[in-house]
N, C-alpha and C positions, 0 to 999 in steps of 0.2 A: 431297134428290131435285130433279131439274130442275122448273122451273116449268111448270104445265100448259099446251100449246099454245105453247111457247117453241121458236124458231128458232135452232139452232145452226149457224154456218156451218161447212163442211168443204171439204176438198182431197181430190179423187180422184188418187192417185199411183200409179206403177208404180215399184217399188224392186227392181231387179235380178230382174225378172219376176213380181214378187208384187204382187197389187193391194192397194193399201192405202188405207183411208180414214182420214183425219185430222180430228178434230173439236176445235175450239177453244172449249171450255165458258168460262163466266165464273163467278165467285164461287164459290157453294155447288155448282153444278153440276159442279165438278170431283170432288166428293166422291162421285159416282153413276155411275161407270165403266160399271157393268153396265147401267143404265137406259139409257144412251147407246149402249151396244153393242146393246142390243134395239132402239132406235130406228132404227139404222142396218140392222139386218137386217129390219125392218118396211118400211124404205124400198127394200128388195131388194138392199142389199150383201150379198155373200156371201164377201168376201175379209177380209183382216186389219184389225184396226180399232185406232185408237191415239187418246190424247188429248193435247194440247199446251196448255201455258198459261205465263205468265210469274209467277214469285214476286214478293212485294213488294219485292224487290232487283233486279228486272229480269232474273233468270236464267231460262232456257228449263228448263222440268219437263215430263215426259211420262209417260205409262204406255202401254207398247206391249208386243207379243209379244218375248220376248227375242231373236229373230234380228234385230229391226229396232232392237235398242239402239245398235250402232255407227253407225247412221245418224242416229238422232236426238241422239247425242252430239257429233255434227259439225256438225249446222245450227243456226242460232239462230231464235228466234221470229220475227222479221221475215221471213226467207228463207221460212219455211214458211206463215206467214199471207198472204204475197203470192201463194201459189199457190191461195187459195179460189176454188173453181169451183162451189159449190152450197150445199145447206142440208139439214138434217133436222129434223123435228119431233120434240120430246122431250116 
């Protein structure tokens, strides 16, 4: 579960007309997708939600709605992380 009162960086994106909020959790926060999604909704975000992280080998990993998988399979972590333009409280 995310640390109480932790701040998670996010990027607000628009992918083919769909509002998408991408969160960049760290460590054990990756395991609690539902809590992060709830935090995004609590912050007023009503679009699609995804989380992205790098695994220990430096590969980009994600949990996202199925329709967004092609997008996340093409971009790398650095490209996404460079788009951070906000945060949510978890």
